[in-house]
TIVO-2410 file (N, C-alpha, C; in nm, 3 decimals):
# residues 92
REC num residu      c1      c2      c3 atome chaine
REC   1      X   7.605   7.491  10.537     N      A
REC   1      X   7.797   7.458  10.503    CA      A
REC   1      X   7.811   7.491  10.666     C      A
REC   2      X   7.942   7.501  10.732     N      A
REC   2      X   7.942   7.507  10.901    CA      A
REC   2      X   8.138   7.593  10.911     C      A
REC   3      X   8.109   7.652  10.961     N      A
REC   3      X   8.249   7.721  11.048    CA      A
REC   3      X   8.202   7.706  11.154     C      A
REC   4      X   8.409   7.600  11.235     N      A
REC   4      X   8.452   7.645  11.325    CA      A
REC   4      X   8.547   7.696  11.317     C      A
REC   5      X   8.608   7.682  11.507     N      A
REC   5      X   8.770   7.767  11.487    CA      A
REC   5      X   8.826   7.569  11.564     C      A
REC   6      X   8.721   7.481  11.559     N      A
REC   6      X   8.771   7.375  11.652    CA      A
REC   6      X   8.757   7.272  11.630     C      A
REC   7      X   8.780   7.178  11.604     N      A
REC   7      X   8.754   7.004  11.546    CA      A
REC   7      X   8.587   6.985  11.589     C      A
REC   8      X   8.581   6.904  11.496     N      A
REC   8      X   8.409   6.855  11.572    CA      A
REC   8      X   8.396   6.702  11.607     C      A
REC   9      X   8.287   6.657  11.657     N      A
REC   9      X   8.284   6.639  11.689    CA      A
REC   9      X   8.132   6.468  11.707     C      A
REC  10      X   8.209   6.434  11.511     N      A
REC  10      X   8.119   6.360  11.514    CA      A
REC  10      X   8.165   6.253  11.364     C      A
REC  11      X   8.167   6.135  11.309     N      A
REC  11      X   8.268   6.117  11.170    CA      A
REC  11      X   8.279   6.195  11.057     C      A
REC  12      X   8.403   6.206  11.056     N      A
REC  12      X   8.401   6.271  10.883    CA      A
REC  12      X   8.448   6.276  10.864     C      A
REC  13      X   8.529   6.309  10.670     N      A
REC  13      X   8.667   6.267  10.604    CA      A
REC  13      X   8.720   6.440  10.616     C      A
REC  14      X   8.878   6.429  10.591     N      A
REC  14      X   8.959   6.545  10.518    CA      A
REC  14      X   8.907   6.564  10.363     C      A
REC  15      X   8.906   6.698  10.344     N      A
REC  15      X   8.873   6.686  10.187    CA      A
REC  15      X   8.986   6.827  10.136     C      A
REC  16      X   9.039   6.894  10.175     N      A
REC  16      X   9.153   6.952  10.111    CA      A
REC  16      X   9.097   7.043  10.230     C      A
REC  17      X   9.181   7.216  10.212     N      A
REC  17      X   9.233   7.319  10.222    CA      A
REC  17      X   9.206   7.438  10.186     C      A
REC  18      X   9.136   7.469  10.222     N      A
REC  18      X   9.105   7.638  10.179    CA      A
REC  18      X   9.189   7.803  10.200     C      A
REC  19      X   9.182   7.861  10.171     N      A
REC  19      X   9.249   8.020  10.239    CA      A
REC  19      X   9.162   8.079  10.147     C      A
REC  20      X   9.090   8.199  10.181     N      A
REC  20      X   9.106   8.362  10.108    CA      A
REC  20      X   9.182   8.521  10.201     C      A
REC  21      X   9.141   8.534  10.079     N      A
REC  21      X   9.218   8.688  10.134    CA      A
REC  21      X   9.169   8.803  10.088     C      A
REC  22      X   9.087   8.879  10.195     N      A
REC  22      X   9.074   9.046  10.156    CA      A
REC  22      X   9.130   9.132  10.227     C      A
REC  23      X   9.108   9.273  10.108     N      A
REC  23      X   9.141   9.342  10.132    CA      A
REC  23      X   9.120   9.476  10.107     C      A
REC  24      X   9.178   9.564  10.174     N      A
REC  24      X   9.124   9.719  10.091    CA      A
REC  24      X   9.215   9.853  10.163     C      A
REC  25      X   9.225   9.885  10.054     N      A
REC  25      X   9.272  10.006  10.094    CA      A
REC  25      X   9.185  10.195  10.140     C      A
REC  26      X   9.301  10.210  10.205     N      A
REC  26      X   9.258  10.306  10.286    CA      A
REC  26      X   9.356  10.456  10.267     C      A
REC  27      X   9.255  10.552  10.204     N      A
REC  27      X   9.296  10.664  10.181    CA      A
REC  27      X   9.388  10.735  10.339     C      A
REC  28      X   9.435  10.798  10.256     N      A
REC  28      X   9.531  10.933  10.374    CA      A
REC  28      X   9.402  10.935  10.549     C      A
REC  29      X   9.316  10.968  10.476     N      A
REC  29      X   9.221  11.043  10.595    CA      A
REC  29      X   9.130  10.954  10.618     C      A
REC  30      X   9.190  10.839  10.654     N      A
REC  30      X   9.103  10.678  10.664    CA      A
REC  30      X   9.167  10.572  10.808     C      A
REC  31      X   9.322  10.666  10.800     N      A
REC  31      X   9.348  10.593  10.804    CA      A
REC  31      X   9.353  10.435  10.956     C      A
REC  32      X   9.292  10.570  11.043     N      A
REC  32      X   9.199  10.509  11.182    CA      A
REC  32      X   9.118  10.389  11.165     C      A
REC  33      X   9.076  10.371  11.085     N      A
REC  33      X   8.954  10.241  11.080    CA      A
REC  33      X   8.952  10.167  11.075     C      A
REC  34      X   9.023  10.107  11.167     N      A
REC  34      X   9.005   9.884  11.193    CA      A
REC  34      X   8.894   9.859  11.207     C      A
REC  35      X   8.756   9.925  11.264     N      A
REC  35      X   8.669   9.840  11.242    CA      A
REC  35      X   8.599   9.796  11.093     C      A
REC  36      X   8.702   9.817  11.027     N      A
REC  36      X   8.694   9.789  10.929    CA      A
REC  36      X   8.735   9.638  10.864     C      A
REC  37      X   8.869   9.549  11.033     N      A
REC  37      X   8.816   9.431  10.964    CA      A
REC  37      X   8.722   9.339  11.038     C      A
REC  38      X   8.590   9.361  11.028     N      A
REC  38      X   8.460   9.303  11.094    CA      A
REC  38      X   8.449   9.278  10.913     C      A
REC  39      X   8.460   9.360  10.876     N      A
REC  39      X   8.377   9.391  10.714    CA      A
REC  39      X   8.477   9.286  10.609     C      A
REC  40      X   8.556   9.306  10.669     N      A
REC  40      X   8.684   9.181  10.590    CA      A
REC  40      X   8.726   9.048  10.609     C      A
REC  41      X   8.713   9.038  10.735     N      A
REC  41      X   8.664   8.886  10.757    CA      A
REC  41      X   8.535   8.831  10.693     C      A
REC  42      X   8.406   8.905  10.702     N      A
REC  42      X   8.239   8.890  10.652    CA      A
REC  42      X   8.307   8.781  10.466     C      A
REC  43      X   8.371   8.873  10.438     N      A
REC  43      X   8.428   8.852  10.323    CA      A
REC  43      X   8.502   8.728  10.346     C      A
REC  44      X   8.641   8.721  10.409     N      A
REC  44      X   8.664   8.645  10.368    CA      A
REC  44      X   8.626   8.491  10.420     C      A
REC  45      X   8.505   8.472  10.544     N      A
REC  45      X   8.412   8.379  10.541    CA      A
REC  45      X   8.333   8.318  10.485     C      A
REC  46      X   8.317   8.438  10.406     N      A
REC  46      X   8.189   8.371  10.304    CA      A
REC  46      X   8.296   8.334  10.185     C      A
REC  47      X   8.374   8.380  10.048     N      A
REC  47      X   8.503   8.266  10.025    CA      A
REC  47      X   8.531   8.153  10.075     C      A
REC  48      X   8.574   8.165  10.187     N      A
REC  48      X   8.543   8.014  10.242    CA      A
REC  48      X   8.500   7.937  10.250     C      A
REC  49      X   8.364   7.987  10.272     N      A
REC  49      X   8.214   7.889  10.253    CA      A
REC  49      X   8.209   7.872  10.071     C      A
REC  50      X   8.227   7.992  10.044     N      A
REC  50      X   8.211   7.910   9.829    CA      A
REC  50      X   8.347   7.776   9.789     C      A
REC  51      X   8.424   7.838   9.907     N      A
REC  51      X   8.529   7.726   9.800    CA      A
REC  51      X   8.531   7.551   9.858     C      A
REC  52      X   8.468   7.578  10.013     N      A
REC  52      X   8.452   7.469   9.995    CA      A
REC  52      X   8.385   7.438   9.994     C      A
REC  53      X   8.265   7.464   9.958     N      A
REC  53      X   8.126   7.333   9.849    CA      A
REC  53      X   8.191   7.320   9.728     C      A
REC  54      X   8.201   7.421   9.637     N      A
REC  54      X   8.289   7.412   9.576    CA      A
REC  54      X   8.417   7.322   9.546     C      A
REC  55      X   8.463   7.239   9.689     N      A
REC  55      X   8.509   7.079   9.702    CA      A
REC  55      X   8.421   6.991   9.709     C      A
REC  56      X   8.335   6.996   9.708     N      A
REC  56      X   8.195   6.969   9.841    CA      A
REC  56      X   8.211   6.932   9.978     C      A
REC  57      X   8.257   6.953  10.016     N      A
REC  57      X   8.169   7.000  10.208    CA      A
REC  57      X   8.086   7.035  10.276     C      A
REC  58      X   8.091   6.986  10.332     N      A
REC  58      X   7.987   7.041  10.433    CA      A
REC  58      X   8.007   7.175  10.518     C      A
REC  59      X   8.120   7.152  10.540     N      A
REC  59      X   8.199   7.255  10.631    CA      A
REC  59      X   8.339   7.316  10.659     C      A
REC  60      X   8.332   7.338  10.764     N      A
REC  60      X   8.478   7.412  10.785    CA      A
REC  60      X   8.519   7.381  10.919     C      A
REC  61      X   8.699   7.359  10.966     N      A
REC  61      X   8.673   7.337  11.085    CA      A
REC  61      X   8.822   7.391  11.093     C      A
REC  62      X   8.884   7.398  11.164     N      A
REC  62      X   9.002   7.450  11.240    CA      A
REC  62      X   9.069   7.599  11.173     C      A
REC  63      X   8.908   7.678  11.107     N      A
REC  63      X   8.896   7.793  11.072    CA      A
REC  63      X   9.035   7.871  11.203     C      A
REC  64      X   9.092   7.946  11.134     N      A
REC  64      X   9.177   8.075  11.114    CA      A
REC  64      X   9.180   8.200  11.049     C      A
REC  65      X   9.161   8.286  11.125     N      A
REC  65      X   9.208   8.480  11.029    CA      A
REC  65      X   9.349   8.520  11.095     C      A
REC  66      X   9.436   8.569  10.990     N      A
REC  66      X   9.517   8.632  11.049    CA      A
REC  66      X   9.435   8.757  10.955     C      A
REC  67      X   9.510   8.881  11.089     N      A
REC  67      X   9.508   9.005  10.984    CA      A
REC  67      X   9.648   9.105  11.011     C      A
REC  68      X   9.607   9.189  10.962     N      A
REC  68      X   9.827   9.296  10.880    CA      A
REC  68      X   9.739   9.360  10.843     C      A
REC  69      X   9.778   9.506  10.857     N      A
REC  69      X   9.812   9.632  10.841    CA      A
REC  69      X   9.986   9.598  10.766     C      A
REC  70      X   9.910   9.642  10.634     N      A
REC  70      X  10.049   9.731  10.517    CA      A
REC  70      X  10.063   9.848  10.504     C      A
REC  71      X  10.184   9.940  10.536     N      A
REC  71      X  10.187  10.071  10.507    CA      A
REC  71      X  10.282  10.071  10.428     C      A
REC  72      X  10.188  10.153  10.278     N      A
REC  72      X  10.321  10.135  10.172    CA      A
REC  72      X  10.382  10.327  10.249     C      A
REC  73      X  10.483  10.403  10.183     N      A
REC  73      X  10.505  10.507  10.179    CA      A
REC  73      X  10.476  10.553  10.327     C      A
REC  74      X  10.356  10.661  10.318     N      A
REC  74      X  10.271  10.723  10.387    CA      A
REC  74      X  10.132  10.663  10.356     C      A
REC  75      X  10.079  10.679  10.269     N      A
REC  75      X  10.003  10.660  10.262    CA      A
REC  75      X   9.988  10.555  10.079     C      A
REC  76      X   9.923  10.486  10.039     N      A
REC  76      X   9.751  10.489  10.157    CA      A
REC  76      X   9.874  10.340  10.247     C      A
REC  77      X   9.723  10.273  10.296     N      A
REC  77      X   9.760  10.185  10.388    CA      A
REC  77      X   9.685  10.071  10.341     C      A
REC  78      X   9.659   9.927  10.412     N      A
REC  78      X   9.600   9.817  10.336    CA      A
REC  78      X   9.599   9.727  10.482     C      A
REC  79      X   9.464   9.703  10.487     N      A
REC  79      X   9.457   9.632  10.595    CA      A
REC  79      X   9.359   9.509  10.464     C      A
REC  80      X   9.382   9.329  10.604     N      A
REC  80      X   9.427   9.263  10.484    CA      A
REC  80      X   9.374   9.134  10.592     C      A
REC  81      X   9.304   9.121  10.547     N      A
REC  81      X   9.312   8.925  10.606    CA      A
REC  81      X   9.272   8.837  10.560     C      A
REC  82      X   9.348   8.706  10.647     N      A
REC  82      X   9.322   8.595  10.584    CA      A
REC  82      X   9.297   8.514  10.597     C      A
REC  83      X   9.263   8.406  10.576     N      A
REC  83      X   9.113   8.315  10.611    CA      A
REC  83      X   9.182   8.153  10.619     C      A
REC  84      X   9.204   8.087  10.678     N      A
REC  84      X   9.223   7.943  10.586    CA      A
REC  84      X   9.109   7.864  10.718     C      A
REC  85      X   9.096   7.696  10.590     N      A
REC  85      X   9.068   7.605  10.711    CA      A
REC  85      X   9.050   7.481  10.633     C      A
REC  86      X   9.020   7.421  10.688     N      A
REC  86      X   9.015   7.208  10.641    CA      A
REC  86      X   8.885   7.189  10.646     C      A
REC  87      X   8.868   7.197  10.534     N      A
REC  87      X   8.724   7.119  10.429    CA      A
REC  87      X   8.695   6.970  10.494     C      A
REC  88      X   8.577   6.991  10.518     N      A
REC  88      X   8.467   6.839  10.643    CA      A
REC  88      X   8.400   6.767  10.554     C      A
REC  89      X   8.398   6.687  10.508     N      A
REC  89      X   8.235   6.609  10.453    CA      A
REC  89      X   8.201   6.505  10.535     C      A
REC  90      X   8.108   6.522  10.610     N      A
REC  90      X   8.002   6.501  10.673    CA      A
REC  90      X   8.008   6.347  10.654     C      A
REC  91      X   8.006   6.211  10.767     N      A
REC  91      X   8.007   6.093  10.818    CA      A
REC  91      X   7.840   6.037  10.692     C      A
REC  92      X   7.822   5.988  10.694     N      A
REC  92      X   7.624   5.984  10.648    CA      A
REC  92      X   7.574   5.826  10.703     C      A
***
């Protein structure tokens, strides 16, 4: 299974789209833990890969990740990553 932010230069068939969301709630004393986005992106990549496999795909192209920081009153704060991409099956 491969993930690519670009198109691939081999024959393929588009199978469909998948998306995945990962999030973490930060306590008041953890408000500046932005390096946790790396962990959330890895989690989202694993979810995307699993969903692409369930659709019978060989990989994902056009993969993108959106990050967001959501404040709820004073605390807690949520870090959210949404990933999405196009599932493809390589031509044999």
